[in-house]
N, C-alpha and C positions, 0 to 999 in steps of 0.2 A: 779850509772847513767855508763850506757857504755861509752867511750869516743868514739864507731865510732859510734854514733849516726848524725854522720855528712850525716850518708847514708838514714836517715831516708826519705820518702817520703814527710817531709813539710819542707822540701828542695826546695820543687820545688815552692813553691808561691812567691810571690812578695808581698813584704807591701807598697814599694813606688818606683814610678816609674819615670825616665826622659822622659817626650816628645822628640819622634824622632828627632823634629827638635832643640831639644837644646841640646842633650845630644851628650859627647862629644865621639871623634871618637874611641878613643882606651881604656877608662874609662867604668867602669860600669855603666850598661844601669837601675840598679835597685837595690832595696835596699833588700832580702830576708825579707817574713815576720818575721823567727824567729828571724834576727838580731835586726829589727826596734822594735820585742815587747822587745826582751834584754836591748836595749839602752832607751827605757820608766820604765821600769821595776827598771835599775840599778839606774836612778835619782830618780824614789819614795823612792827605799832603802836608799838611802840617805839625800834626803829630810828628811825621817823619819827615821834618824838614832838615835839608843837608846842615845844618849848624848843628843839630841835638846830637847829643854823645853815644846816643842810643842809634841812631841812623850809622854814623860814623864807626861804630862798632860793629854792628849788623854787615854793612859794605864791606870791612876789612877782611872779616871771615870771611864772608863770598866773593872778595878779590875786585870788588867791583866800584866803579864810583858811586857817592851818596847821591848824586842826582839819577845816574839811575838806578838805583833801587829806591828813591822818592817816585820817582815817573813809574814806575812798574807798579808799585804798592798803590799809586793816585787809582793807576787804570783798574787794575782788579778791583775796587773799591765804588769804579763805576756802576761795576755789572753785578757787583753781589746782590743785587735783589731782580737779577734781569729773570728771574723766573716765574715773578711777575705779570710779566708778559703772558703767560698762560689763560686761556679765556675763561681756566675753571676759577682761577685766585679772581679775577675781572669779575667774575659773576656775585661775588661775595657782596656787592652792594652798587649803587650805581647813584652816586648821593648827585650825579650831574648828567644826568643820560641826556644831556641835547650837547654837551660837550663829548661826552665819552663813545665808545666800544658799543655795539649791542651786545650786553649780556645774555649766555644762556642759558639760562636754570637749572636746565638738562645737566647740562656737565658737572657732576658730581667733585669738589674740592676734597681730596681725599691723599694728597703726598704733596709735605709742606713746599711754599716756595724757595726753598734755600736748596733742596733737593729737585725740586723742580728745575732750578739754576743749572744744577751737576747733570740732568740727565738732556738737557735743549745741547750743550757740549759735547759729550758721550753722542747721542745720538743724530748731532746735526751740524755741529761747528766742526767738531775736528774731522767731517769729514768730507768737509767740503773746500772743492780750489778756490774757494772766498777769502780764505781764511787768511791768508795774508795781506790782505789787504784790508780787514775788517778790523786785525791786532795790531797793524802796523808789523806784519812778521815782518822780516825783509824777503825783498822777492829776489826768489831763484835759492832762497838757503832751505835748503832739505829740511825737514822733520822727520828725523830717525825715531827709532821706538824710545833712546834716552830721553829725547829732547820733549817728547808726548809726555814722559812721567815725569820732567821736571816742572812741567805746566802744569800738568797735573795737582803735582806738588802745590803748585802758586793757587790753583785756583780752589783745593783743599780750605784754603786760607781764607778763601772769599767767600767762597759760600757756606762753611761755619761758624759765621757771623752771629749768631745764637747763642754762640760757648759751648759747639760741642760738632762735632764733623760730622756728613753729612751720606747718605747711600741711596743713589738716586735706583737702586735694586734694577729690576729688566722691565720695566714701563714702560710702554708703547705709548710714542711723543703724541700719537695723532689721540690718544683719549684724555689729553690736557689741551694739546693749543692745535688753534684754528694755524691753519697754512698763513694768515695773515699776521696771525703772534708771533709765527716765525719770521717774516720779513720786517718786522717792527723792530723785534730784537736784534735783528742784524741790522738793521739801520743806524739803532741804538749804538750797538758797540763800533761801528766807524765811524762815527763822528764824534763817540769820545774819544777812542785811537787818535783822534783826528787834530783834538783838543788836547790831550794831553801828552800823546807823543811818548810812546814806553818804549823804550830803550832795552829790547830785551837781550840779554849774555847770551845769544845765540850758539855761539862756538864751547864754552862756558857750559852748559846747560846740557851738551850731551857727552858732556863727561861726568862717567858713574861716580867716584868721588866726589866731586861737585855737586852731584845728586845728594849724595848721606850729607854731605853739610851745610845746602837748604833742609833736607827735612828734619834736620837737629833744630837749627835755627825758626823752620816753619811754626812752632808752636810758641812764639813770642811776635811771632809777626800776627797770627790766628788773635791772639790776647789783645793786640793793635787795633785790631780789624772788629774785636767785639766792642772797645774801646770807642773806636768812630760812629759805630752805627748807634750804639748811645747814646753820643752825644748830638747825633749828626739826626739825630729823631727827635731834639728835644725841640716840640713846636712853638715852647713859649719864646725860642731863640729862630728857629727856621718854620717863618709863619708858611700857612697854607697858600699857595696861588695855582689858580688854575686855568690862568690864562696866559696860550701859548707864547714865552719868546724863543729867541736863538739861546742854543746850549753856553755858546761862549759868552755873552747877556749875560745869564743868569750865573756862570762861571764868577765871569770879573767883577761883578755889579754887585753881587750880593751872596752867593755862594762862599767865595775865599775869603772876601771881608768878615763875614759873620763867623766865619771858622776860627780866624784869627782871632777874631776880640774874645769867643769864646773860650777856646783854648788858654788863652790867658790870663782870662779870669777864672778859671778853676785853676791853673798853676800847676798845669800836667807839663808846660816847656819852661817852666822858669826857676831852671837851673840856678839854686842857692851855692854862691862863692864861698868855700871853704876859707874859717877861718885858721889863722897859724897855732899850731899845739905850743905851747914855751913853756909845758912841763905839767909836770904833776902837781905839786905845793902853790906853785902861781895859778892853777883852774881851781885847785880844789880849799885852797888856804891848810891844810895840815901835810905833813910827811907822808911819803908815800910807807907800805909795808911791801917785804920782799917781793910779793907776786904784782903789787902796783909798778914796786922801781924796773925790773922785768919788761912790764908792758911797753914803759917810757924808754924803756933803754934800747930794748931789741930791733934789729934790721930787717927794716921791710923794702927790700927790694924790689920786689915784682907783683903784678895782680894777680890774684886769685889765691888768698891764702887763707889756708883754717889752720886755725887754734884752738887747742883743747886746755883749759885750764883749768890741772887738779890740783884744791888744797882743802884744809878744813875751813869748817863755818868759821866768819868771824874774822876769816884772813883778806877781805877784799875783793872777792871775785869780781864783783860787779864791777867797780868801778875800776878794775883794771881790764874788762872788757871796752868799757867805755873808752878809758883814754886810746886802744886799739882801735874803735872806732873811728874816734877822732883822728887818729893819724892816718889810717887811710882814709878819710874823706881831708882831709890836709893835700896829700898825696896824689887824690883823684883815681881809686883806684875802685872807689865807690862814690853813689852822692847823696845817700842815705841808710837806716837802718829798718830791721824788722826783728823786734824781741818778742820769741815763742817761749809764752813761760808752760809749765804744765795744770796749770788751775784758774778757773777766773780769779780766786781770791788774790794767788801772787802776780797776775793781769795788773788787776788794779793796783795795785800796791806798786810797781815797778811805773804803773803812770803816772802816778803821786809821786815817785822816787826821781824821775827822769824829765816831768813836767818846767824845772830851771833849769836843766843843762843844756838839752840837748841844742836849744837856740844858741847856743856859747861854741857851735861846731862851724856856726856858718859865719859869715858877715855881719856888723849892725843893723845894714840897711836891708838885709834880705827878712822874711818871713816864712820861715818852712813850717810844715803843717806834722800838727801832732794828731793820731789818730788811735781812737782802742776800738780793738776787735772781738770782740767775742757777742755771746747769744744773748747776755744781760747788760749789755753797755749802757743802753740808757735807766738803766737804774743805778748808773751809778752818776752822782748830781755836777761832777765839776766837769766830764765829758758831755753827759746830755745838754749844757748851759753852752756848747758852742754849736750843736748840731744845724745844720740848715735845713727847713725843711720844703720839700718839694713837690710839686705839684705834680697829681698822677694823670697818666692818658687812659681812657679805657679799653677795653678790649675791643677786636674787633674779629669776624671769623674763628671757626671752628678749631680749637687746639693754638690760638694765636695771640701770640702776646706781642704787642705794640713795642717797637725798639723805646721808644719815651718811658714807657712803664717798667721797662727792666730800668732806662737809665735812671729816672727819677729815682726808682728801690734803689739801683746801685748810689745814688750820690748820700744819700737817709743812709745804707746802708756801709758800715762801715768794716765790715767783716771780710768784703768785697773790697774796699777803697782802702782798705791799709797799708795793703800791699804794694799801693800806688801814692802814698803820699809820702812826702819827705821821711818820716819814720815812725813807724806802727808801733806800737802794743797791742800782744792778745794771746792767745794761748797756741799752744802747737801746731793744734790741728789745721788752724789755717794754712798753716808753710806745709802741711803733709799733703792738705786737698791740692794741691797744685803738680801733685805726682798720680793721684786717682782721677776714675773717672769723673769725675762731678763738672756738671754745667759748669762753664767758666772759669775751668781750672784754668787754662792759659791765660787768663786773665791773672792769675795769682800766680805764676809761673812767670811771666813777662815784667809784674811788680817785683818779684826779689831780683831782677838781673842787674840790676845796677845798685844794690843794696847789699851791708853786710848784714848776714842773718844770723844772732847772736839767742842762743838756746840751753836756757839755765833746769840747773836738774835733771839732766840728760840721762842720770842711773835707774829715774824714773820709768823710762820706757822699757815696754815689758816686749818682747822678739818681734812681735808683730809691731808693734811701732818702730821699735830700731831698725825694721827690716826695710819702712817707708823713709822715716830720715834717712838711713843711707843712700838710698835711690834720689832722695832731694839733695845731697849733698853730691852725687857725682851730677845730677841735671846742674847743679847752680854752680859747680866747676867747670863745667861746658860754656856754660856761659857769661865767663869771667867773672863771677863773684865771689866775697868771700864768706866765711863763716866764723864763728865764735864757738865755742860750746865749753859750759861751766859743768864740773862735779866734784863731789865732794867724797864718793864712791864708786871707782868705776873699775871695773874688773879688765883686767888686760886682755881679755879675749873682743870686749864692747869695743875699747880702742881703737883693735888692731883693724875693728870690721869696718870702723867709721874713716880709718885712713885711709884702707883700702882702696873703699868708696870715693875718697875723694881723690885719690892717685889714678882710680880708673874715668871720671871725669878729667885729669890732664892730660890721658891719654895714655898713662904709667899701671899697665897691666899686673906687672909682677907683685909678687906680695911683698908688703913693707916689710923691714927686718928693724922689729923693735928691742933695741937693747937696755934699755933706763929702765927699772923696776922700782925708781927711786919716789919718794912722795914726799913733800909738795911734787908736783913736777908740771912742766909748760911745754909744749911741744909745737911745734912749727911745721908746719906741712906747704910747702910750694912749688914752682917749678925748679925752684934750686934744692928742690929736698926735704929732706928728712931732720928736723931741729929738736934734739930731748934735751930741756933743761934744767935740773935739777933745781929747787930754789928753797929758801930758808924760808921757817915761821915764826912770824914777832911772835917773843915771849908769853902776851897778853891771852892770844889762846890756843896756845898748845894747853891739852889739857893730858889731864890724867884721872879718870872716871873710875872708882873700885865697882864692882859690880859683884852684887848681892842675890842668889835665891831666895825666893819668898814661895814656899812647900802647899801653903794653904789662905785660902782669904781670908782668915783671922789675923793671919799675918800681917796683910796686906791694911785691911783697915784696922788695926792697932798702929802700924806705922802712921797712915793718914790721920788719925784722931792726936796721936805724939804732939805730931806735929802743929798740927790745930792751936793745940793745944800751950806750945810754948810759944807760939805768936809768929811760927811760918809760916810759908805757901807752898802748897806743894800740888803732883797733878797725879793722876792714875788715866793712863792712855791704855784704852781698852779696844779688842779687834771685832766688837759686832757691834751692833748698835743695839741690842738687848741686851746682852752683858753689861753695855754703860747704862743705862735705866736702871737695872735690877741693883747696881754698884752704887749708885746716886740713889735712892728710894732706901737701900737701909743707910745709910749716911745722914740722911733726912732724919731718918724716924730714932737715931742713937746720937747724934750730938745735939750741944746744948743749944745751937744758932743754927738750926737748917739754911737761913738764909745766906750764909757763906760757904757752900755746896752749891757749886755751876756745873749745870751738864750742859755736853756741849757735842754734837751729833749731826749726821746731814740729814734729818727724815725731820728738820722746823723747815715753817716756810720761810719763804726770803724775810719779811719783814723781823719775825721773833729769831732767826739767826744772825741779821745785822747786829740785832740789840744784843745779842749773846757775845758777837764777835769785839762788840768798842766793852760791854762790861770786862771780857776777856783781858783787852786790852789796858785798860784800867787797873786790873788789881793785880795782873802780872807781866804786863809789856815792859817797853825798853826803860820807858820815862816812870815808871810805877818807882814809892814811895815806900817806906816802912809803912806808912803808916796804911795805905792801899792795899798791899800784901798782908797785912797781918791775919792769921788765922781761916783766910781763903784756902779751897778745895777745889780742883778741876776735874772732873769726869770726863774724857771726852773720848772720842773715837782719831781716825788717821787724819781726822780735819786739820787736825793741827801740826802736822809733820810738818809741812811745806808755807802753809799760807799766811801764818802769822809768828812776828818776833816776838815771843813770851820767853820768859824766865821764873825758871822755879824754884826752890829752896832746895825741893825733895822732889823726886820723880820715880814711879815706879810706872813699867809696862808692862802687859799680859807678852808673852814670848812671839816674837817675829824675826825675818830672816833679819840676818845680821847688817846691814847695812840700813834695813830699818831702826834697827835698832840706837844702830850711829847717828842717825838723823836725828832719832828719839833723845836720847844723850845730850844732842845740841841745843836743846831746851832747860838743858840744868846748867844751872849759874851760866848761863850764857853771859849776863855783863858783870864785869866784878860790883860787887859792892860789900858795904862794910857789915859788919855780923849785925847788926839790927836788919838788914836791907834795903838802905838808903845807897842811890848808885854812887861812886867813886866819885870823884871830879877832873884826876889826875889823870890824864892820858899813858896807860899801857900799866894803870893801877895794877896792883895783885888784890884779888876777890880776898877778903876777910873772913867771907863760912868756912865754916870746915870744909875737909877734903869731901866732894861729890859724889855721891853712891848712886847708880844707876841699880835697884831692884826690880829683878824679875821673875815674874811669875811665871813659874814653872815646874813640872818634875824634876827629878835629878835624872841626867842626860849617861844612864849608864849605857856598859858593855854588851848589854846582852837587852836592849831595851826591845819590849812586845810590839806588835805591828799597833796595837792601841796606845804608845807611849802616851802621847798627845793627845786622843780624842777622847779620852775618858777621864785626863784633869783639865784639857778646855774643847770641848765641845766644837765652839764658834770658831775659837783659833785653825783647829782642824782641819773645818770646813775653807774659810778664807785663806788659809796657807797651805795648799795641800800636799806641799814639795817636803813632808817630814823628816827626811833624811838632812835636808838644809838645815830646818831648824834644828836639826838635832848636831849638826855639824856648828852650827854658830853660838851653840848654848853649853858645846865641848869647850872648842878654843876661849871662849870667853871663863868659860872652870875654871881654863891648865893658864890662863895668863890672870887670871883675878880682877882683871879690868879693860880701859879702853884706854890706850895712850897716844895721842894725838899729836905728830903728825907722823911717829916713828915708827909705831904698830900695824898705821891703815891699812898699806897693803898687806900686810901677814894676816890681817882678820880676814880681808873679801876675799882672798886665795884661799883659806883658806875651806871657806865655804862656795865659790866659785870657780877654782884655778882648776885645768883638766885631770887633776888627779884625784882629787876630793871625795870621790863617788869612793875609793878604794877603803876610806875610815868611816863607813857607816855601818853602822851594827845591819845584819841580816835581816831582822825583819822588817827594817826600813828599807831597804833596796830596792822593791815593788815600788812604792811612792814614789823612789827617787827618780826610778827610769821611768814611770807613768810621767810623772809629769816633765822630764825629758822629751818626751814623745810629742807630749802636749806642744811644747817650747817648737816643736820641730814642726807639727800644724801650724802654728804661728807665723813661722818664717815661710813654709809653702804658701799660706792662704793671703800674706805678704803681696810676693814675689804675683801670686794671680791677680790679684787685686792693682797690683800698679801698673800706670803706663808703660807699653815699650814705647819710649820717646823715640831710638830708632828707626823707627819706623814713620815715624813726621806724623802732622796730623791727620789722619785717616784713623777713619772705623775701624781699620786693620789692628788699631793699636791696644785697644782694650778687649775684655772678653765679655764686654758689657757695660752699660753706660747708667750712671745711678736711676733712670727713670725703669730702665732692664730689670736690675735687678740690684739689693739689697747691701750696700757700702759703706763703711765706715772707717773714721779715723784710727780706731781705736776697739778692742773686742772683750767684749763681754757673752760671760758664759748664760745670762741673760738678761736679755732687756729692756728698757725701762722706762716708766709710762711717767708723765708731768699731771699732778693732781690738782686743784682748783681745789680750795676749802669755801664753803659759799653760805649762808647763813639766811635765812626769811627777814623779809620786814617784819615792822609789828602789824603789818594787817594780811600778811599771809598772801600778797599778790603780785611778787616781784623777789627775786634774789637778790643779792648783797655782799660785796666780798667779806671772806672774814677778819681781812685787817683793812676794814671801810676808809678812815682815818689816814694811812699812808699815802706818799706824794703819787706813787703808781697800784694802787690800791690793789686792782687784779692780781699783778706780776707777781706780789709781796704777798699775795696769799696764796701761790704755789710751792709745793714740793715735789723732788724728781723723786720715785722707790721703785723698788723691782715688781714687775710685772704680774707675778706671783704676789707677792704685798698686794697690789693693787688691787685683784681677783675678789678678794676677801671684802673688798670696802659694798658696804649695803648699794646697792640701786635706788634711784628715787623710783619715786610713788610716779602715775602717769601725772597727777598734776602737775609737780613737784617737777618732769621732765618736758612739761611744757614750759614753765615758766625758764626753765635753761635754753631751752631752744630758742626764745624771744630772746635771754640776753647773749646766745653766740650771734643770733644775727644783728645787735647792738655794736658786741666785741667779736668781729669774728677773728681773732688769733685765739679764742677759748676753744675753736672747734678742734687742735688738736689738743687737749688735756681732754680729763675725766673728773666730773664735779665730785665732789662727794659734800653731802648736806650733814655737817659734823651732829647737829643735835637731833638726827634721825638714830634710834636707838641700834648697835651693834653690841654682841659681842665678844667679837673676836680685837676690834680695834677702837682706838678711843684718839684723840688727840686735846693737849692743852701747852700752854705756851712754855710750862713749866718741865714737860716730860718730852713734849714734840708728839711726831705720830706714834704710837706705842702700842705693844698687843700685851692684853692683859697677863697675860700667863710670864711677862720680863719683870713683873713689881714681884720679883722675889729671888734671893739670892742664895746660895750652896755652897756648902762649901765639898769641890770634886776630887778632895782627896779619900 
C-alpha cells in the first residue's frame, strides 16, 4: 500500500462528530471515518488475538489457523461503518466544512448506517469485477453461490455491530450515495485489505457444511464485533483526529497501541491462571457431604459437561457446584462462571456468598473480576462501591446512538458486562436473553462461551422459562461451555428435557435413556455419555416433617397464638398479598404484643422491604438465638420461599403446589437447635425441638370434590394456582403419607403430582382445570419456541420473528404486566416533590414498588399542579420517566400505604373463616 494514501478521497468523510455547542474551540471537531474504522478494527484485532483461547477455539471449529481468523475478522471491522460513506449520513453534521465533502441537506437520512453498509455490499460491491482486488479475494478464484452465502454471514457479523442483525431491504443505492461516495468506499476497502491482508478460506467457504458451522459461530463473532465497536468508540481513549495521515501510520502508531493498552486495562484478554484444586476439605475447611464428595471425585475427562445435582435443602449443593466449577477451571475446560438465580434477592445472597471464594479458583497473582447483574444491583452497597463511573457521549443524528454512549453505558451496566467478567452473579434472565432477540444478545452468548453456567432452583422455571433454558443449554453445549443445574424437587420429565437439549447441542439427537429415578441423584452428561449417580444424604439434613391439615382460619390463628405464648416462633405463608395483610391485621388486634408480628410481602417499597428482610433475619435467621426468636410471628407471601435463610419452630402454609410445600417445609427446623431455640454448636447435631409439623390450611381432599373445591375455601389461592387438580393431588398424597420424608419419598411426592399418569387420579370435577392448565403449559412452550432465536440460521434478521423494538419479548411470562410505582411527598412549601424514603442512600429507587398494572390503575391521578412538579422531577431524574408517581398524601378510597402494611387495599383489612 502506498504511504501517501492520506490524500485519498475517503479522508474527507467524518465518522464521529462533536456537536458544535460541545466542541472545543481549538481542538478537532470530528474523527475522520477511516480512523474510527481503524480504532474498532484494532480493538477486534486484539480481542481475537491468535494467543487467546477464544480465537483458538473458534478457529478450531472452523478448521482454519488462528492468524487467518484474526485477519479476516480485523478486515471485516475495518469496513463495519462503510455505510457512513453515504452522503445521506455525511449530511447529518458538518463539524469542519473546509475539510469535509459538501453535505446535501436535501438528501434525507432514513436508513441507518449499518443497513447502508449492507446495501452497499448487495447493490455495488458484490456485483463488481473489482471485488477481488478491493477485498483481497484471491485472483482467479471464482465466487460461487455458497461462497457468497458464507461471505454474507461474515458481513452480517460486521454490519450488525450495534447489537442486532440488519436488513438493507430493497432501497435504491442512489437514494443514499453519491457516485463519489461509492468510489471513496471502494478506495477505503481496497487500502484496508492491503493493510490487513485478510486470508479468506475460499475452499472452505464453498462448502455447505462449513457454512453451517460458520452460521453457528457467527453469534459469538457478532458479540465480539459489538464489543470492539464499543471500546473503539471511546473518545477518551481514541481521541478525535481530523488531520489526514496514512492508514498504515495511524494503524501502527495510534490505533493498535491504544487498542492493546485499553483491552489489557479492561481485562478482557487477561486470562487468569487457574489455581489447583487440592480437595474439598482443604479448600473449605470442613468435611464434604456425600454430594460434595461426589463433586470432588467424579471423573471430568472431556469439555462440555452438564451436571444436574438433585438433593434436599441443606445438602450443600452450592459448594458442590463451586467444586465442580473449580475443577473445570483447573482443567482449562472453562475460564470463569456465571451464576443464574431465580430472583434479585437470591442473586444478592449468592454474590455475598462467593465473594471470598472465587478468587481462590485462580492464581494469587491474578485479579479476576466479579460482577453482580440485575436491575437493582446499584442498591447493593458492596457492589455499588466497586463500580467505575464512565463518561457518556452525546447522541448525534436521528435514531443514532454513538458507540461511545453504548460503550460507557455498558461498562457501568453490569447486566451486560456480567457475562464477560471472569465471574458473574445475577438472575437467570440475563442468560435467557442470550437466546432471545434482544439487542446485544450476541454479547451475552459470547460471554457465556468460555464459562460454566450455574443455575440454581431450576424447578422454579415455568414451561416458558424451561423452554428458553433448554435453548440456552443447547447453544452453550454447541459452543463448548459447561453447565451445572441445582434443584431439590425436579420432575423426571423436566430432567429429560434439559438433558435432551444438552445432547442436541453436542450433536446427539436421540432421546436420552434415563433409567435412574433415585433421589438424591447426580447426573453428568458429556460426549462420553450419561452417568447417573445416586448419592446419600447426610443425617443432619434428612427430614421427616409431619403434615396436618387445618380446616379453618380459627385453627390457624389459635396455633400461632399458642406458639407465641409458649416462646416459639412461627410463620404463616399466604398465597396472596391481600390474604397476608388480612391475617397480620387480625393478629395485631388480638395478641398482647403486636410488635412481635411481622408482615412481609412484595408490595413494600424497597426501603421498607430491606428493613423487613433485616428484621426477619434477626428473629428467624440462621444465627438467631432463643432470645431473638421468642414469641415472634412472620406473616409472609411467596417472597420467603427462596431468598432468605430462615428457620421457624412452627410453619403454616396455605395450600400450594407440592414442590412449593416441600420448599416451604425446608424453612421448618432448617438448622439444628436446642429446645429453647439456640443453634447447636456441634456439627451434624440432632435438632432437639419436637418433631416438626407443616400445617396446611386447606379443605379436605375428598374423592368427590366439587369444581369450586379450593375456590370456596381459598379464593385467592384458586386464582394464583389455577391447576386445582394438581393442588388436590399434592394434598391427597400428603394426607396418604402423613408427612414429607426427605430424601426417601421426594421422588414419589413429586411424581404423584407431575408424573405422566398423575391426572388419572384427579376427581372428575377438577379434571377440567387440570387440562386447561395443561393447555396453558403447551401455550407457554409454544411461545418459548416462537420467541427464541433460531441460532442455526446464523446472525441474520431471519433468525427471529421480530426483535425487541418491534415486538414485546420477555424472559418470563405473566398473566398481567407489572409497573413500577414511585411514592412521593410534597415538601413543606408545596413547591416540589420528594421521595417517600428521602433519607435512604438511593431515595428515589428505595421509594419504588412494583405492582400489577390493574392495581396501579386504581391509584389516584396527580392534580395538574402536582403533575407539573412531577415533570420537573423527571427532568432532573430521567430514570423516573418509566414509573408511575403516587402522591400518597392524596385521598384514596381503594388503596393506601404505610411502612407496616405496605401498599394495601382497604378491603383486605378483615379476615373471615372461609369454611
